[in-house]
N, C-alpha and C positions, 0 to 999 in steps of 0.2 A: 341220643347218643350218650353212652356212658362215659364218665370221666376217667375210667380205668382202662384206657386203650393200651395195647401192647407197646413196648419200646422198639426202636429200630437199632440194629447194629450195622454200622457202615464201615467197610474196609476201603480206605482211599489210597490216593497216590498215583492213580493211573488216568490217562486222558479219557474223557467221556465222549463217546461217539455214537451216533445213531439218529433215529427219527422219533419224534413224539408229537402227539396232537394235544394242543392246549385245550382245557375245558372251557365251557361257557363262562362268561365273566361273572364272578361272585358279586362284584359291586353293581351289577345290573339285574341279575335274575331275581333276587329277592325284592328289589324295587318294582320289577314288572309284576311279581306276584301280588304285591300290595295294590298296584294300579288296577288289577282285575276287579277289585272291590268297588270301583267307580262305575262299572258297567251294569246293564240290566239283562245281559245275555252272557253265555259262557265265553271264555277266552282260552286259546290253546297256545302254549309256550313250548317251543322245541329247543333242542340242544341244552337242556337243563343239566347242569353239572351235578354229579352224585356226591355232594359235599354236605358237611354238617349244617351249614347255615341254611341250605335249602330245606333240609329235614326239619330244622327248628321252626322255620317260617311256615312250612306245611302243617306242622303239628299245631301251631297257633290258630291257623285258619280252620283246620278240621275241628278243633276244640269248640269253635263258635258256630259250627254247623255248615261251613262252606263245603260244597261238594267238589272233591278232587279225584280225578281219574288219571292213573299213570299207565304209560305204555312201556314196552320193552325198548323203545327207541329214544329214551331220555326226553320224554314228552309228557307235559301235564296239561290236562283240561280242567279249568277252574270255573265253577259255577257259583256265583255269590248269591243267587236267588234263594238259597236254602238257609241263609244265616238265621240262627235261632236265638242268639244272645250277643250283646255288644260288650260284655264283660270278659275281657281276654285273660285267660289264666297263664301263668308261667309254665311252659311245657316241661315235662320231665327230662327232656333231652338237653336242657340248658337254655341259655338266652343269648340274644344278640341285640343289635341296635334297631331292629325293625319295629318294635311296639310303638315307639313315638311317631313313626310314619303312619301307622294305622289310625292314630288319633284323627289326623286330618282327612284321611281317605274315608273313614267310616262315619265321620260326623255329618256327611251328606245324607246318610241313610237313617240316622237315628239321632235324637236330640241329647243322648247321653252315651258316652263311650268311656270305658276305663281300661287301662293297660298297666302291666306290671312295671316295676323298676327296671331300668335298662341294664343290659350286660355288655359284653364285648371285651376287647383287649384293653389292658391297662397301659395306655401309651400317652396319657394326658387327661385333662379334665373333661374334654368332649361334652361341654355343657349343652343343655337342652333349652336354654333361654331363648335362642333364636326361634325355635319351633313354637314355644309357648307364646312369645310375642306375636308371631305371625297368626296363630289361631285367633288370638284376641283381636287383632286388627281386622280380621274377616268377620268379626261379630260373635265369636265363641268366647267361652270362658274356661280356664283350666285351673283346677284345684290340685295342688301337690299334697299327697298323703304319704303315710309311712309305707304303704303297699305299692304306690305308683302314682299314676296321673289320671284324673277324671276330667274329661272335656264335655261341656254342655253348650247348647245353643237353643234359641227359640226362633223357629222359622228358618228360611233359607239364608245361607251365608251370603255376605255381600262382598263384591269385589273391593280390592284394597290397593293402596300404594305402599309397596314394601321396599325399604332400603336396608339391605343386609349390612351389618357392621363389618362382616368378613364374608367372602364368597364361599360359604359353607355348602358342601354338596348336599348334606342331609336337609338343611334348612331350605335350599332351593327346591328339593324334591317335595317337601311339605307344602311349600307355596304353590307348586304345580298342582298337587292333589287338591288343594283348597280352591284354587282359582278356576279350574276347568268347569266346575259345576256351580260356582258362585254366581250371583246375579250381578251383571254389569261387567265393567272392565277391571282387570288387575294388571299392574305393572310391577315387575320385580327388578329393582336396581341392584347392581353389584352382585349379580347372580353367578353361580358356578357354571363353568362351560366345559366340564370334562366330557369326553366322548360318551360316557354312560348317561349323562344328562341329556345330550342330544338324541341318544337312542331312546330314552324315555319319552322325550318330546315327540319323536316319530311314532312311537307306540300310541301315545295319547291322541295324536292327530288321526291315526288310523281308526281310533275308537269314536271319532267325531268331534274331538276338541279343536278349538280355533286358537292357535298359538303362533305368534310372530316373534322372530328373533332379529336382533340388530347386530351390526359389526362390533358394538361394545358389549358390556356385560348387562344387557337389558333384555328382558323377556316380557312380551305383552300378550295378555290372554283375554279373549272375549268369552265370557261364560255362556254355557249352553244349558238347556234343561235336562238333557240325558245323554249318556254315552252307551255305546253298544260294544259287545265283545269283538275280539279281533284274533289274528294269528300273528305271532312274533317269533323270530329265530334269534336266540341269544348270541350276541357277538362274542368272539374269542376274548380270553382274559389277557389284557396287556400287561398286568402285573406278573402273572405267571410266565408269560413269554420272556419278559426281561430277566426273570430269574434263570431260565434255561440258557439265555444268552450269556449271562455272567458265569454260569457253570461251564459252558463251552470254553470261554476265553480263560477263566481262572485255571482250568485243568489242562489247558492247551489241547482241547478236544475239538470236536466238529459235530454240531447238532442242527438238524433241520426241524423246525417247529411248524406244524400244520395248523390250519384253522384260525389264522390271525390276519387281520387287516393291517398292512404295514403303516398306513397313514395314522393310525391311532397311537402309535408308539412315539410320535413326535420327537421331542428333544432327546429322548433316551438314545436314539440311534446316533445322534451327533456326539454325545458324551462317550458312548461306547466306542466309536471310531477314534475319538480324541485320545483315549488311553491305550489304543492299540488293537481293539477288537475289530473284526471285519464282518460284513454281512452281504449276502446276495439274495435277491428275490428269486424264488423258485415257484413260478406260477403266480396267480393272483392272490392266493391266501396262504402262502408258505414262505418261510425265510430260513436261510442257512446262516448259522452263526459260527464263528471260529476266531482264532487269534491270528491277526494279520502280521503283527510285528511284536518285538519285545514290549511288554507293558510299561507304561509310564504313569506318573502321578497326575492328579487333577484337583481342581477346586470345584466342589459341587455345592449348590444351594438349592434346597428343596423349595417348592412353591406350588400354588394352585395351578391347574392346567391353564395355559400350555407349558408351564414350567416343569421342572424335574420333579416327578411325583415322590411324595414322602414314602410311598410303598416300594419305590425302587431303591431307596438308599441302603437297605440292609444287605441285599445280595451284592450291590455295587461295592459296599464296604469290604466284603470278602474279596472281590476282584482287586480292589486297591491294595490289599495286603500282599498281593502277588506282583505288584508293580515296583518299579525302581523309583525311589524318591519319597518325598513327604507329601501326603494328600490331606485335604481338608473337606469335611462335610459340614455345612451350616444348615441346621434344621429350623425352618421357619413356620412349619404347619402345626406340629405338636411339640409340647415343651418337655416331654419325658419319653423320648424314643430311642435312647442309646443304651438302655439297660443290657442289650444283647452283647455289647462290646466286652463285658467282663468275661463271658464264656469264650469269646474269640481270643482273649488274652491267655486263657488257660491252654488254648491250642497253639500258642506261640506268636499270636499277632501282637504288635507293639502299638498301643493306642493311648490317647490321653484326651480327657474331656475338659471343657472350660465353659464358664458362664458368659464369656465374651462372644459377641457376634463376629465371627471370622468370615466376613463377606460384605458385599456392598448392598445387598438387597434390603429394602425396608423390613424390619423385623419387629413384631409385636412383643417379643421377649427380651428386647434390649434393656439392660440394667434391671432385669427382673430376677436375677440370681438362679435361673434355670441352666442346667448343664446341657446346652443345646448346640454346641459346636464340638466336633471331634477331629482330632489330629491322628492320622494313620501313617505310620512309618512302614513303607513297603519293603519288599525284598527278603522277607523272612519265611523260611520253610515252615509250614504248619505241621504239627505232630499230633497224633491221636492222644486222647485222654480216656479214662475209664468210662465216665458218664457225664452227660450234660443235660440239664432240665430245660425244656423249651418254655419260655415265659409268655409268648404271644404268637399269633398267627404268622406275621411276616418274619419275625426273628427265627421262627421254626425252619422255614425254607433256607434262610441264610445259614443256619447251623448244618443243614443237610449239605449245602454246597461246600462249607468249610470242612466238614468231615470227609467229603469226597476228595478234596484237595490234599488233606492231611495224610501223612504216612502212618499206617497202622489202623487199628480198629477202634471206633468210638461208638458208645451206646447213647442214643437220644431217648429221653423220657419226656412225658408230657405231650405225647403225639396227638392228644385230643385237639389241641389248638391247631396243629398243622392240618389235620383231617377236616377241621371245620371249613377250611378254604380250598384244600387241594385234593380231598378224597383219599382213596387208598393209593398213595404214590409209590408203594413198594414195587408192584408189578410194572408200573409205568417206567420207573427209573431202572428197574432190572432189565427191561428191554433195551435200555441205552448202554448196558454193559456195566452199570454200577453194581458193586458187591454190597447189596442191601438186603437184610432179612429181618423179619419180625421175631422178637424174642420175648 
């Protein structure tokens, strides 16, 4: 995907009403594509979202010889038996965070794997130390070079006892990839338990993996000699769904979102109702979102699942600009996630950042001088500005929501970031009645 994608012009100020189907979860589909590398037969993945991150991951796999067949029904069949090289190039379409996950998955097939330097959104350090430490505890070795990372091993990887310093989603995925084919037992302590992690566990189990979970953050794996291909349907994207919910309430509209399991939204629904949003279940996989009463302020603290997702806070911040009172968002997952507030201020939002922890949750950024708490003064009508540049994926959709709420026409540039995770949203939002065009 080229970096010179067109801009969007959005004319806002009207309630947004209609129906939309959320895409397959970005945070699962690429991890499922990596998991197919563990099998000795092809895997078919359905409900694959037409987004940039899927394209980037597909390009990386095709570049090393993986056979991939696409259908017209958002379905990929991936055959790892044709891999010709384990030196993964950086694809022309850009990069994401998938290469480091391929290290662990491919190390079962070859004694040397190299991947390029990681990309992704600039929202914090997002270190790969957890991944490297895990690979080495399983018996591998990782060399960091100017071009990327080279993992090597001699013989079969060995099961390991892993205690993650932080319940990182990516590190938990790496440990799952490493453990399912390692010799012996693996125990992951302090693992991430996001819905996408459990979906990945279900997929691996269907491939023949033996994985046990406990009520706590512990995952136990009994390594097997081989895994086979499977069929998996990508669950709906809970991050995207929350964004459409915020759009409905912030614009005083009414949106039905299809293709989402209500149970994976967790605490979002509680916070949404607390500030004045309303929702109704429409069948087993559809939810109607609207504004139930005048919006009020809230104190939000992001956290790992089942806490309030860090990827929910950007659209929720836009919603809080339309509430009455002073709200607080305390970000505890990434140290640099509030860069988007500057653009919201251009649109008329009143916000302030502080290095203090404005919340009661234990925070690893306490006294570290990161501006990781935001104060949002609600009740201000947003107004359009000539142009705003999108800095990262999640901020991009927050800007779309803000422009939809603002009076007048706003042009958004940097839509590459947005389409990496949401595809071509112009026709999808156009069907909701939003005045949005490519320019």
